[in-house]
N, C-alpha and C positions, 0 to 999 in steps of 0.2 A: 418643312416636310411636305411634299406633294402627294396627291391621291396615288400617283403612280408608284411611290415608294412601297406601298403595302400589298401590291397585286402579285399574284403568282400565276404566271402564263404557261406553266407546264401543261401539256396536252391541250393547248389553244393553237389557233391559226393566228399569224400576223399576215395581214393583207395590205399590200403595198398601195398607198394613195397615189393618184395619178400625178401628183407634183414630185414624186420620188424619181429623180432623173439618173441616179446611179445605174450604170449598165447591168451590173449583176443583179440588182434587186428590183429595178423597174418592172411593174407588173407581176410581181412575184407573190405566192403564198408560202408561207414558211410554217412547218410543223414545230412547235417548240418542245424539245426534248428536256431541256433544263433551264431553270431561271431561279436565280437566288441573289443574295447580297453581293456575291462576288462577279456576277456577269450571267450571261445567258448563251444558250446554244440550240441551234435548230437546223432542219434540213428543208431546203426549197423542194416543194413537191410538184411544180408544174412547169419546170423547164428541162426539156430533154437534152441529154448529151448526144453526140454523134455516134452512138454505139448501142447495138442491141444486147440483150442479156446473152444471147448465144455467143456473140463475139467476145464479150467480156469474160465469159467462162473459158472461152478458147485461150485467151491471153493469160489466164492463170492456170492453164494446163488441166482444166476440168471439163468433162462433158455434161452438159445440162440435159437431164433426163425428165425435165418437167415441161411437157408440151404446152401447158397453159402459159408458161413464161417465156419460152424461147424467143418469141418475136416482140416481147415488151422492150421498150427503150429504157436505158439507164437514165437516171436523172442527173441534173448539175445541182448538187446539194448546197453549194456555196463556194466562196473563193479560197477557203483554207483546206489544205492537204488534198488538193484536187487529184492526186494520183492514187488516193486511198479510198476504198469502198466502204460505204456505210449502209447497213441493211436495216430498214424499218420494217417491223413485222408485227403480226398478231402475237399477243402474249401466249406463249406455249404453256406457261404454268397452269392456265385455266384447264387445258386439256390433260395436263399431267400433274394432278394434285400430289403425287409422291415427290415432286421436286421441293415441297416446303416453301412455296412462295418464291423460289429463285428460278432463274432461267437455266435451261440445260446447256446453253452455250457460254464459252468464255467471253470476257469483255463485252458484257451486255449491260446496257443502262436500262433499267426498268422505269418507265414514266409513270408516276402514280395516277391511277385512273385511266391510263391510256395504253400505248403500245410499248414495244421493246425495240431498242436499237443496238444492233450487234456489229462490232468491227472485226471480229475474229474469223479466220478461214473456216472454222467448223460449221458455220451456218451454211457457207457456200458448199462445203463438201456434202451436207445433208441434202441440200437442193439438187446437187449433182447425182445423187443416188435415187432421186425420185421422191424423196421425203421432204423434211424441213417444214417450215411455217406454211400454213395454207395460203396467206396473202402476204406478199412482200413488195417493198419498193427499194430498189438498190440506187444509191447515188454516189457520185464521185465528189468528194469535198463536203464541207459543211460550213454553216454561217455561225459566227459568234460575236458577242458584244462584251466589252469590258465592264468593269463595276460602273454602274450608273448610266452607261451609254444608251442602252435600250430605253430606260426611263426618260432620258433626255429626248430621244427621237419620239417617244409616244407623247410627250408634252408639246412637241412641235407639230402634232397631227400628221406624222410620217406614215403611221400604220393604224389600220383598224384591227381590233382584236375580237375573236369569237371563240367559243369552246369548239374544239376540233371535231370533226365527223370523219370516222374511219372510212366510211363509205365513199366520201369525196377522194380520199387518198387512194384507195384501191379499186373502186368500181367505176370511177368516172375517167374518161380519157384526159390525158395531161393537158391538152389545149383547152379543155372545158372547166378546169379546176378553179380558175380565178372567178369566173361568173358563178359557179356553184358554191364556192365559199362565200361570195357576197349574198347569195340566196339565203344563206343562214342568218343574215342580218336584216333580210327583207329588202335588200338593196340591188340595184343594177348599176353597171359601170358607168352608164350615161348620167346617172344621177349625181355622181361625184365630181366636184369641181377641181381642176388641176391646180387651182391657186389656194386650196384649202390649207390653212396653216402659214400662209405666206402674205397676208394682207398687210 
């Protein structure tokens, strides 16, 4: 049993080490939504897709009435189900105690101690009407690991991990999120060796 077997990375960032050459994951920061014995799931938060929120809403026949969001870029969440939208957002239950600790949206994964991730159209409809969660990141696709796969990658020093900062996700421009995530560890990218884990 390795040290990695007992860790729970929900509501953490995975930060790609420079030696990670996979085109999808190189230079990425991933917000971890799920991590357990059967595998892990997360959303890349720092790679833009070539589509704005306004255009995405047009494609699903909704008009986005949130001026704070219309010019935001949609993210590339990962290589799986890239035609499907995943909405990472502030927990609404904090503002709506009458929800008894659950989300007001269907198909929502509540990340313990963290955010909510919704895949149902109702959250888009709420945003379209000018309501919805205060802060959102919409991605196309997600990232996942099978049983033991992420633990193996961690043991090979493929990723750095740090408790997630919601401010990095929502308040920092996408292009700056890698460096800001490293800041949480007191690191800069120039300090990291591309050969780490491959000696």
